[in-house]
N, C-alpha and C positions, 0 to 999 in steps of 0.2 A: 513597270508592268502593273496591269489591273489587279489589285486584291481582293479579295472578295469578303464580305462583312459574317462574320459567324456571332451566334453569343452562348454563353452557355449557363443555364438554371443550374443552381445547386454546387456550385465552384466549390466549397468550402471543404467539401467530401474527398476522400482518395481518388476517386474516380475522377471527380472535376477538377481536381488540383492537375491529374496529369494529363487531362483532355486540355487545358490552359496552358500549360507548358509544348504541349505538341503545337498547337495553334501557333502561339508565340515562335516558334521557329521553322513556320511553316511556310513554302516559299508562295503559296498563290492565296492564304487564308490573312485574316486580321482579325483581332478579337475585340466586337462590337460592343459587348457587355459582358461581366458576369456577377452573379447573383450569390447571395450569401445572405440570407435575414439577420441570423445571431453575428455576423464579422461583418455586416455595413460598415463602410467608411473604412474598413481596416485594408492596409494596402500588403499585398503576397507579392515576395520576390520569386521571380522564375528565371529558368534560363532564356535569354532571348528578352527579356524585359519584368517589370510589373503592373500587378492589376489590381486596380481599388472595386473592392466588391459593392452593389449597390441590393437595395432591398427587391425584392421578386417583384415587388406591386409595380414597383419602378422600371421595370426593365422594357427597353423601346426595341420591342419584338418586331415593330416594321422596319426597324434599321439593318434587319440581319437577311441576310438569303437563305440561310439556314441555321435551326436551332438545335443544338443539343441538350435535353433535360437528364439532371442527373438528381432531379428531386426524388423525394424517399416514396417506397410503394403504397399505392394510395393516394397520393399527391401529384401524382406528374401526369395524368392523364386528362385532368382539368387543365393543366397549361400547356398541355402537347394540342390541347384544342383551341386554345386562344392564338400560339403559335401561328396555327394552321389558318385560324380566321385574320391573322396579320398580312398574312402572305409569304410566309416562311415555310420552306420543307423543315423536316424535325426528326432526328435519332433520337428517341426513347430510350434511357440505360437502364429504368426501372420494368418489374414485374407486370407491369398495368397492362401492356399492349401483347407483351409476350402468347404464341400459342400455347395453348390449355389452360389461360388462366382467366377466361371466361369472358376476355374483352369483348363489349359490345360490337365492335368493328373490328373485321380481319386485315391486319396488315402485313406487309412482308415483315418474315424473322430475317433476322440479318445476319446468320450463319455465313459469311459472303459468298466459303467457297461452293455452297448448297444454292443458296437462291440469287447467284451472282446477278442474272438478269433481271428478276425482280424488283431488286434493288436499284436497279442502274436507274429506272424509270419511274420511283416509287417516291409518292410525297412525303409519308412519312414510315420510317422502318423502325420493328420494335428491337434492338439491341439482345441476344443472348446472354442469359449470366454465364458467369465463370465456368462453374462445375458443365452446366451442358456443354459450353465451346469446348471442354477438355474431352469431355466423354463424345459426343456427338460426331467430331471431329475424327475419332479414334474408329467408333463403328461405320458411318458412312459408306466405307468401300464395301463391308461386308450388306449392310442393308440394302443398298441398292444393287447390290446381283443375289441376292435371297440366299445369301450363302449360310447362315444361321439356322441351325436345327430349329422345326417347326414347335412350337411350344416351349422352347429353351427358356431357362432363366439368366440370363445374361448379369452378372456380378460386375459390381462398379465399384472400388473403394479408392477413396481419393482424399488427399492429403491438401490441406489448403493453410497458406502464409494468416496472418492475424487480419491484416487490410482485407482481407476477404467479409470481414463481420461490418466495416463500414468503420466510421471514425466517432460514432456517438458512443459516450462512456460507458464501460461495463464491469463490474467486477469480477467476472468471469476472463477478462482479458487483463485486468491488468499485469504488468511484467513478471509480478512474483506466483501470478498464478500460470502464467505462460511458461516462462524461461524454466528449461529442463523440464520438459514434460509433455506427453502426446496422448492422445485422448480420443475418443469418437464421438460424435453428438447426432443429432437428427436420427437418431437409431430409429429400428425397426421399418426402415421404408419412409418414413416420415415427415424428407426434408421437402421444402417448398418446389426445390429446382426441380425435383421428379416431372413434375405436371407437364414443363417445355420437353422435357426427354419424352415420357411417355406419348408425349400428343406430336413428337415427332416419329416416332416408329407408327402409331395411327396412319400419320400422312403417307407411309410406306408401305400401307399397308401387308406390316408383317406380323406375322403371331410368335410375339417375343415379349417375357414380362422382362422387367427391369428391376435388380436388388441393388439400391444405394445407399453406401454407408461413406458420409464424410469423417474426416479427422481435422484435429486442428494441430498445425507444425508451431513450435516455438520460433517463426523465422519473419520478417515482415512482409514476403510477398515470393508468389510462385504456387502452381498447382501440379500433382503429380498424379495421375491416374493408373491402377493397375484394372485391368478389364479382362475378366474370363469368358471367353464365350465357345460355348458349344457347339460344331460345325453340321452342317448335311453330310459332308463329305473330307477325309484328309484335302489338303492341299498341299500340290508338290513344291511349291513354293511360296511360305509361308505370307513373303512381304509383296507377293506379285497386285495383288486388290491393291495395294495403297500406291506402289508404285506407279500403279498404271492410272488410279483416280486423281492422283496429284501430279501428275507430269506438268511441268510448268508453271506448278501453283507456287508463286513468290513469299509465300507466309507458312507454306507446309513443309517438313523437312523430315523425309525419311530416311531413317537411318537404322544403319547395323548393331550399333552398339545401345545398350540403355542409355536412355536419354536421364541428363541431372539438370535441376532446377538451376544451377549456376550457369549452364548452357542458355535458359532460357529469358533470363530477368534482365527486365527494361529492353525486350525485345519484343517486336508483333509475330511471334512466330508460335507454328505447334510444332513440337519435336514429338515422332513419332516410332517406336519398335514395336517389335512382334519377335514370339520365342512360341513354339510349339511344345505342348503339355505330353511331357510323356509320363506312363504309369498308369492311363485312366483307360475306360473302356470306349468312351467316347469322342471322337478327333475332337480337338481342343485346341485353343490358342490364348495365350494370353496376349493383351496388347496393353502396351506404356506410353504414355501421351502426357507431357510437358509443357504447359505454358506459364506465362506472367500474368496473373491473375488479373493486375491492373491495365495490363497493354492488351495482349489479344485478348484476354479475356473481358475486357472492359472496355477503355479508352481508345486503345488502339484499334481494336476491329471496330469501335465507332466511329473514328475518325477514314478506316478504311471504308466503311459504310459513305460517310459524306461523301469521302472522294468522287465516289462512282454517280453519288447522286448530282451531285455537283459538275459532273462532266469531265473530271479531273483526271490524270493516270492515279490507278488505283496506290500504288505504292508511295504516293507523294508524303514526303513528312514522317514517314513511319521509321523508325528503327530496324533495320535486320542485323 
């Protein structure tokens, strides 16, 4: 069977490695190149084969039908343009082209379950951030049906494993600083991922404020978000909006029991549960959303989008 050549720019980071491993085992894709400037010439052993990194400047962009860019924020947009000029489709995993981040050109936002048809026909897709993926998939059923109280503040408290911070060495991410610890960061509603979350709310024309507080967990991977939402009116069946909205979605699990990170790690799924909040005057729900930040929050969602862009089955090569 003919295999489709794809390339990965910035393949030495956590998301890039995850992507390269998925591609190595994908039944219809083959890895044409993987770049990593600092590790050029080094070989990375992956399930399904090994890959030798080359310098980004040496990437044969024209040899790939699709290019994933896992380059750093601020550096990716230039290489997206180069890959497009070489004739490749592109999935960009940086913030550079995401909604709410001031990109000069609007490209489809690759939250697949929301923008599937736009992704399918796109030449370039902006892959969402990990925190926005967890939060927006949880909120979409309420936002789309305008069930959130007008002018309400939606509180999003999310906890992530340390791989969400990337591979660059940092003092605050050393083992001795993270283990047996738990802390908030990006407080005061200042985290960079808020831009795309707010932009999604604006695209849906909803009068809603978001209050987002991220936390760092002493684990490698996973995000658990707890989201508190004031409603316009009580819901007789709190789970109904999610069951209806995500019926038939291969990577969304709407469940009764509260989700746990061990249930989603290394899987391309979002696992969502809902509870009615008691003892408050305003009808309120709590939504619990769990994803693997490197899979559904990054590499897995990027591959899900790429499958659509290449005319393949959306689920191909993805762990469920």
